[in-house]
C-alpha positions as a Python dict, from the first residue, in 0.01 Angstrom:
ca = {
    (1, 'M'): (0, 0, 0),
    (2, 'T'): (-52, 178, -330),
    (3, 'K'): (-423, 88, -329),
    (4, 'Q'): (-468, 235, 19),
    (5, 'L'): (-294, 558, -81),
    (6, 'T'): (-506, 579, -396),
    (7, 'W'): (-824, 530, -192),
    (8, 'L'): (-720, 797, 60),
    (9, 'H'): (-640, 1045, -216),
    (10, 'K'): (-964, 975, -402),
    (11, 'N'): (-1201, 983, -104),
    (12, 'L'): (-1038, 1207, 156),
    (13, 'F'): (-783, 1434, -12),
    (14, 'S'): (-914, 1478, -366),
    (15, 'N'): (-917, 1861, -342),
    (16, 'W'): (-843, 2137, -93),
    (17, 'Y'): (-1181, 2153, 80),
    (18, 'N'): (-1207, 1774, 114),
    (19, 'S'): (-859, 1774, 264),
    (20, 'L'): (-959, 2053, 506),
    (21, 'L'): (-1276, 1864, 613),
    (22, 'T'): (-1072, 1546, 662),
    (23, 'V'): (-818, 1721, 883),
    (24, 'I'): (-1089, 1896, 1089),
    (25, 'S'): (-1278, 1570, 1133),
    (26, 'L'): (-965, 1386, 1243),
    (27, 'V'): (-883, 1660, 1496),
    (28, 'L'): (-1237, 1647, 1639),
    (29, 'L'): (-1232, 1267, 1658),
    (30, 'L'): (-895, 1265, 1832),
    (31, 'W'): (-1011, 1534, 2074),
    (32, 'V'): (-1329, 1340, 2162),
    (33, 'A'): (-1138, 1011, 2191),
    (34, 'Y'): (-875, 1172, 2415),
    (35, 'G'): (-1142, 1322, 2641),
    (36, 'A'): (-1328, 990, 2663),
    (37, 'I'): (-1009, 798, 2750),
    (38, 'I'): (-911, 1051, 3017),
    (39, 'W'): (-1259, 1038, 3172),
    (40, 'A'): (-1278, 657, 3160),
    (41, 'T'): (-934, 607, 3317),
    (42, 'T'): (-913, 888, 3573),
    (43, 'Q'): (-1260, 1023, 3656),
    (44, 'A'): (-1514, 745, 3606),
    (45, 'Q'): (-1600, 532, 3908),
    (46, 'W'): (-1639, 183, 3764),
    (47, 'A'): (-1686, 40, 4112),
    (48, 'V'): (-2059, 81, 4055),
    (49, 'V'): (-2038, -183, 3782),
    (50, 'Q'): (-1806, -415, 3969),
    (51, 'A'): (-2009, -406, 4291),
    (52, 'N'): (-2340, -464, 4114),
    (53, 'L'): (-2239, -697, 3833),
    (54, 'H'): (-2459, -977, 3965),
    (55, 'L'): (-2756, -738, 3972),
    (56, 'F'): (-2695, -636, 3610),
    (57, 'L'): (-2682, -1000, 3501),
    (58, 'V'): (-2944, -1183, 3709),
    (59, 'G'): (-3097, -923, 3938),
    (60, 'R'): (-3239, -1061, 4262),
    (61, 'Y'): (-3227, -1422, 4149),
    (62, 'P'): (-3134, -1633, 4458),
    (63, 'Q'): (-2760, -1679, 4479),
    (64, 'S'): (-2803, -2036, 4600),
    (65, 'Q'): (-2976, -2118, 4268),
    (66, 'Y'): (-2711, -1972, 4038),
    (67, 'W'): (-2622, -2326, 3926),
    (68, 'R'): (-2946, -2326, 3725),
    (69, 'I'): (-2830, -2023, 3529),
    (70, 'W'): (-2501, -2200, 3455),
    (71, 'F'): (-2693, -2500, 3323),
    (72, 'V'): (-2899, -2267, 3102),
    (73, 'L'): (-2582, -2105, 2969),
    (74, 'A'): (-2435, -2449, 2899),
    (75, 'I'): (-2743, -2553, 2697),
    (76, 'I'): (-2740, -2230, 2496),
    (77, 'A'): (-2363, -2251, 2438),
    (78, 'I'): (-2382, -2610, 2311),
    (79, 'L'): (-2675, -2545, 2079),
    (80, 'G'): (-2527, -2214, 1966),
    (81, 'T'): (-2193, -2375, 1881),
    (82, 'I'): (-2361, -2653, 1684),
    (83, 'T'): (-2578, -2401, 1500),
    (84, 'A'): (-2286, -2173, 1414),
    (85, 'T'): (-2079, -2469, 1295),
    (86, 'T'): (-2366, -2599, 1085),
    (87, 'F'): (-2461, -2276, 908),
    (88, 'F'): (-2136, -2082, 908),
    (89, 'G'): (-1882, -2362, 884),
    (90, 'K'): (-1708, -2487, 574),
    (91, 'Q'): (-1929, -2792, 523),
    (92, 'K'): (-2155, -2812, 222),
    (93, 'L'): (-2492, -2639, 230),
    (94, 'A'): (-2668, -2973, 169),
    (95, 'I'): (-2546, -3096, 507),
    (96, 'A'): (-2677, -2779, 672),
    (97, 'K'): (-3017, -2834, 511),
    (98, 'F'): (-3026, -3187, 651),
    (99, 'I'): (-2928, -3084, 1005),
    (100, 'A'): (-3134, -2763, 1021),
    (101, 'P'): (-3473, -2929, 1099),
    (102, 'W'): (-3318, -3125, 1386),
    (103, 'L'): (-3151, -2812, 1517),
    (104, 'S'): (-3479, -2625, 1505),
    (105, 'L'): (-3643, -2905, 1701),
    (106, 'A'): (-3359, -2901, 1955),
    (107, 'W'): (-3396, -2525, 2007),
    (108, 'L'): (-3774, -2559, 2050),
    (109, 'L'): (-3735, -2840, 2303),
    (110, 'S'): (-3472, -2640, 2491),
    (111, 'F'): (-3715, -2358, 2567),
    (112, 'P'): (-3935, -2549, 2814),
    (113, 'V'): (-3621, -2695, 2974),
    (114, 'I'): (-3472, -2346, 3015),
    (115, 'L'): (-3797, -2210, 3159),
    (116, 'W'): (-3813, -2504, 3399),
    (117, 'L'): (-3457, -2444, 3516),
    (118, 'I'): (-3516, -2072, 3568),
    (119, 'G'): (-3862, -2088, 3723),
    (120, 'G'): (-3847, -2421, 3903),
    (121, 'G'): (-4124, -2670, 3971),
    (122, 'F'): (-4133, -3044, 3898),
    (123, 'G'): (-3867, -3120, 4158),
    (124, 'L'): (-3692, -2782, 4165),
    (125, 'S'): (-3766, -2511, 4419),
    (126, 'S'): (-3983, -2238, 4270),
    (127, 'V'): (-3832, -1898, 4194),
    (128, 'P'): (-4105, -1634, 4141),
    (129, 'S'): (-4084, -1420, 3830),
    (130, 'T'): (-4053, -1108, 4044),
    (131, 'L'): (-3695, -1221, 4109),
    (132, 'W'): (-3613, -1260, 3738),
    (133, 'N'): (-3436, -931, 3678),
    (134, 'G'): (-3158, -769, 3479),
    (135, 'L'): (-3007, -920, 3167),
    (136, 'L'): (-3168, -1256, 3248),
    (137, 'L'): (-3517, -1112, 3209),
    (138, 'T'): (-3421, -905, 2904),
    (139, 'L'): (-3285, -1206, 2716),
    (140, 'L'): (-3575, -1429, 2821),
    (141, 'M'): (-3839, -1178, 2712),
    (142, 'A'): (-3663, -1106, 2383),
    (143, 'A'): (-3603, -1472, 2296),
    (144, 'V'): (-3957, -1588, 2372),
    (145, 'S'): (-4112, -1289, 2195),
    (146, 'I'): (-3896, -1342, 1885),
    (147, 'V'): (-3978, -1714, 1867),
    (148, 'L'): (-4353, -1653, 1904),
    (149, 'S'): (-4387, -1342, 1689),
    (150, 'F'): (-4210, -1489, 1385),
    (151, 'P'): (-4463, -1764, 1296),
    (152, 'I'): (-4755, -1534, 1381),
    (153, 'G'): (-4610, -1267, 1152),
    (154, 'V'): (-4567, -1519, 871),
    (155, 'L'): (-4930, -1633, 908),
    (156, 'L'): (-5050, -1271, 907),
    (157, 'A'): (-4848, -1198, 594),
    (158, 'L'): (-4997, -1502, 420),
    (159, 'G'): (-5340, -1399, 543),
    (160, 'R'): (-5300, -1050, 402),
    (161, 'T'): (-5226, -1196, 58),
    (162, 'S'): (-5502, -1459, 84),
    (163, 'N'): (-5790, -1480, -162),
    (164, 'L'): (-6037, -1536, 124),
    (165, 'P'): (-6192, -1196, 208),
    (166, 'V'): (-6251, -1275, 576),
    (167, 'V'): (-5891, -1386, 633),
    (168, 'R'): (-5747, -1101, 426),
    (169, 'W'): (-5946, -824, 596),
    (170, 'F'): (-5887, -963, 944),
    (171, 'S'): (-5513, -964, 877),
    (172, 'I'): (-5521, -613, 730),
    (173, 'L'): (-5721, -473, 1022),
    (174, 'Y'): (-5495, -636, 1280),
    (175, 'I'): (-5174, -519, 1114),
    (176, 'E'): (-5288, -162, 1056),
    (177, 'I'): (-5443, -118, 1401),
    (178, 'V'): (-5142, -254, 1588),
    (179, 'R'): (-4896, -56, 1377),
    (180, 'G'): (-5091, 259, 1457),
    (181, 'V'): (-5051, 217, 1834),
    (182, 'P'): (-4721, 279, 2019),
    (183, 'L'): (-4560, -17, 2191),
    (184, 'I'): (-4594, 132, 2536),
    (185, 'G'): (-4970, 152, 2479),
    (186, 'I'): (-4979, -216, 2379),
    (187, 'L'): (-4781, -309, 2691),
    (188, 'F'): (-5017, -118, 2919),
    (189, 'L'): (-5320, -274, 2748),
    (190, 'A'): (-5169, -620, 2793),
    (191, 'Q'): (-5105, -556, 3162),
    (192, 'V'): (-5444, -401, 3240),
    (193, 'M'): (-5700, -531, 2991),
    (194, 'L'): (-5578, -883, 2909),
    (195, 'P'): (-5690, -1022, 3248),
    (196, 'L'): (-6041, -886, 3178),
    (197, 'F'): (-6085, -1135, 2893),
    (198, 'L'): (-6000, -1433, 3116),
    (199, 'F'): (-6196, -1616, 3383),
    (200, 'A'): (-6201, -1458, 3727),
    (201, 'D'): (-5993, -1736, 3882),
    (202, 'V'): (-5725, -1721, 3609),
    (203, 'R'): (-5427, -1503, 3699),
    (204, 'L'): (-5170, -1439, 3431),
    (205, 'D'): (-4819, -1362, 3548),
    (206, 'R'): (-4696, -1011, 3471),
    (207, 'V'): (-4412, -1156, 3263),
    (208, 'V'): (-4659, -1355, 3050),
    (209, 'R'): (-4870, -1043, 2993),
    (210, 'A'): (-4564, -846, 2887),
    (211, 'I'): (-4463, -1122, 2644),
    (212, 'A'): (-4814, -1117, 2499),
    (213, 'G'): (-4786, -742, 2439),
    (214, 'L'): (-4445, -772, 2273),
    (215, 'V'): (-4560, -1062, 2053),
    (216, 'L'): (-4880, -886, 1941),
    (217, 'F'): (-4685, -572, 1854),
    (218, 'S'): (-4388, -737, 1681),
    (219, 'A'): (-4603, -979, 1478),
    (220, 'A'): (-4769, -691, 1293),
    (221, 'Y'): (-4436, -546, 1180),
    (222, 'M'): (-4301, -892, 1103),
    (223, 'A'): (-4601, -953, 878),
    (224, 'E'): (-4519, -649, 667),
    (225, 'N'): (-4155, -753, 635),
    (226, 'V'): (-4255, -1102, 520),
    (227, 'R'): (-4519, -960, 284),
    (228, 'G'): (-4244, -765, 109),
    (229, 'G'): (-4060, -1092, 53),
    (230, 'L'): (-4375, -1263, -77),
    (231, 'Q'): (-4418, -991, -337),
    (232, 'A'): (-4060, -1050, -457),
    (233, 'V'): (-4136, -1411, -556),
    (234, 'S'): (-4218, -1444, -923),
    (235, 'R'): (-4574, -1547, -1003),
    (236, 'G'): (-4439, -1777, -1271),
    (237, 'Q'): (-4274, -1998, -1011),
    (238, 'V'): (-4604, -2047, -833),
    (239, 'E'): (-4779, -2137, -1156),
    (240, 'A'): (-4498, -2376, -1250),
    (241, 'A'): (-4521, -2549, -913),
    (242, 'K'): (-4898, -2591, -950),
    (243, 'A'): (-4847, -2726, -1302),
    (244, 'L'): (-4626, -2996, -1149),
    (245, 'G'): (-4915, -3104, -926),
    (246, 'L'): (-4829, -2931, -598),
    (247, 'N'): (-5126, -2805, -399),
    (248, 'T'): (-5137, -2457, -247),
    (249, 'P'): (-4996, -2542, 101),
    (250, 'L'): (-4698, -2726, -52),
    (251, 'V'): (-4634, -2441, -295),
    (252, 'V'): (-4628, -2192, -7),
    (253, 'I'): (-4409, -2407, 219),
    (254, 'F'): (-4153, -2534, -34),
    (255, 'I'): (-4152, -2269, -309),
    (256, 'V'): (-4275, -1931, -188),
    (257, 'L'): (-4173, -1899, 177),
    (258, 'P'): (-3806, -2007, 143),
    (259, 'Q'): (-3744, -1749, -128),
    (260, 'A'): (-3949, -1480, 45),
    (261, 'L'): (-3776, -1521, 380),
    (262, 'R'): (-3432, -1528, 220),
    (263, 'A'): (-3506, -1200, 43),
    (264, 'V'): (-3602, -1018, 364),
    (265, 'I'): (-3343, -1155, 609),
    (266, 'P'): (-3203, -804, 680),
    (267, 'A'): (-3551, -668, 755),
    (268, 'I'): (-3640, -964, 977),
    (269, 'V'): (-3317, -941, 1176),
    (270, 'G'): (-3367, -566, 1203),
    (271, 'Q'): (-3708, -638, 1354),
    (272, 'F'): (-3549, -882, 1599),
    (273, 'I'): (-3290, -621, 1699),
    (274, 'G'): (-3563, -362, 1749),
    (275, 'L'): (-3762, -606, 1962),
    (276, 'F'): (-3457, -679, 2176),
    (277, 'K'): (-3407, -307, 2241),
    (278, 'D'): (-3779, -251, 2297),
    (279, 'T'): (-3761, -471, 2607),
    (280, 'S'): (-3618, -163, 2780),
    (281, 'L'): (-3976, -29, 2792),
    (282, 'L'): (-4079, -312, 3023),
    (283, 'S'): (-3947, -116, 3321),
    (284, 'L'): (-4239, 123, 3268),
    (285, 'V'): (-4489, -156, 3339),
    (286, 'G'): (-4322, -280, 3656),
    (287, 'L'): (-4073, -533, 3522),
    (288, 'V'): (-3713, -491, 3638),
    (289, 'E'): (-3518, -582, 3325),
    (290, 'L'): (-3175, -443, 3237),
    (291, 'T'): (-3282, -79, 3226),
    (292, 'G'): (-3500, -119, 3533),
    (293, 'I'): (-3220, -278, 3736),
    (294, 'A'): (-2995, 12, 3632),
    (295, 'R'): (-3242, 253, 3791),
    (296, 'S'): (-3243, 44, 4108),
    (297, 'I'): (-2863, 50, 4122),
    (298, 'L'): (-2857, 427, 4075),
    (299, 'A'): (-3090, 459, 4374),
    (300, 'Q'): (-2822, 315, 4605),
    (301, 'P'): (-2687, 596, 4826),
    (302, 'Q'): (-2319, 526, 4749),
    (303, 'F'): (-2379, 533, 4372),
    (304, 'I'): (-2615, 829, 4332),
    (305, 'G'): (-2519, 1035, 4028),
    (306, 'R'): (-2317, 763, 3852),
    (307, 'Y'): (-2545, 777, 3546),
    (308, 'A'): (-2269, 778, 3284),
    (309, 'E'): (-2096, 464, 3408),
    (310, 'V'): (-2418, 265, 3453),
    (311, 'Y'): (-2580, 359, 3126),
    (312, 'L'): (-2258, 319, 2928),
    (313, 'F'): (-2228, -33, 3066),
    (314, 'I'): (-2581, -138, 2978),
    (315, 'G'): (-2543, 37, 2641),
    (316, 'L'): (-2237, -179, 2578),
    (317, 'I'): (-2440, -491, 2664),
    (318, 'Y'): (-2717, -393, 2421),
    (319, 'W'): (-2461, -318, 2150),
    (320, 'I'): (-2286, -656, 2190),
    (321, 'F'): (-2607, -853, 2146),
    (322, 'C'): (-2743, -635, 1864),
    (323, 'Y'): (-2415, -643, 1673),
    (324, 'S'): (-2396, -1021, 1718),
    (325, 'M'): (-2741, -1060, 1561),
    (326, 'S'): (-2644, -829, 1276),
    (327, 'L'): (-2319, -1019, 1215),
    (328, 'A'): (-2503, -1354, 1218),
    (329, 'S'): (-2752, -1212, 967),
    (330, 'Q'): (-2473, -1107, 730),
    (331, 'R'): (-2306, -1447, 756),
    (332, 'L'): (-2637, -1623, 691),
    (333, 'E'): (-2704, -1407, 384),
    (334, 'K'): (-2360, -1483, 249),
    (335, 'Q'): (-2406, -1855, 312),
    (336, 'L'): (-2746, -1868, 142),
    (337, 'S'): (-2625, -1665, -155),
    (338, 'Q'): (-2383, -1947, -237),
}
């Protein structure tokens, strides 16, 4: 108790004007909190959320096929529990290093299974991507884009530091050009121009084109984050590894990349969080993700004008997932620092 009182006196009530600012801030916070509670409990019409909860979560996905979504959730829950137990549990880090490659393989193999369950085919009735809406589409787009953009970003970062002029300049040009174009421009280019580079009889799904735009954009920023980590690795370690007989690929894989990626975990996770939130722009190119489905709900005659309730709800969803990624990043940093 004494420590808390000492901290309060030192940081909030050290002199008269700090005390005055503290009191004013507390009054304003209490006033805002009181107003928000009164509005949420007496004026807000949360029926818009309750009546459209299925639209927020899965959009127009056929109700008769909801069992597929439950199977997908079961796969993710099982793998997520095993991953959390492995990396954040109390077992030794050596055990985590042994299990991690198998977990990575399991996650990679789960992606085609999840896509098969959601989209159908090979024995399951097909569900067109136009019916993949709401949070389902947001999570799918974010997950696939994160998985694909990460290795591409690492390769671009290695290419930018390469001694081969062709590889280095290609990587530099790609990174600087993409970083100089807004994401919405990349998404429109992917939707309109990407089909022009394919054969006339090849039709890319709109979801695939949007993923391509997100991956191309995110990989450039990921490359710069990884490059910062590469510069933090001491040159002496590279020379020592080569003196032991390791060739360049082995030095990069076993010496340089592990240290570089560990040094930039906050930046990488920040990029993932930004990519997850950037999926909200997909509604501008015709995809009805979480933000797009919110607009559709607000167009319903009985819920016209209920902007605050709808956008507060989807804002809460975004915050839960972003905070979860941030919390996992902090736990991973703490685990690796040991």
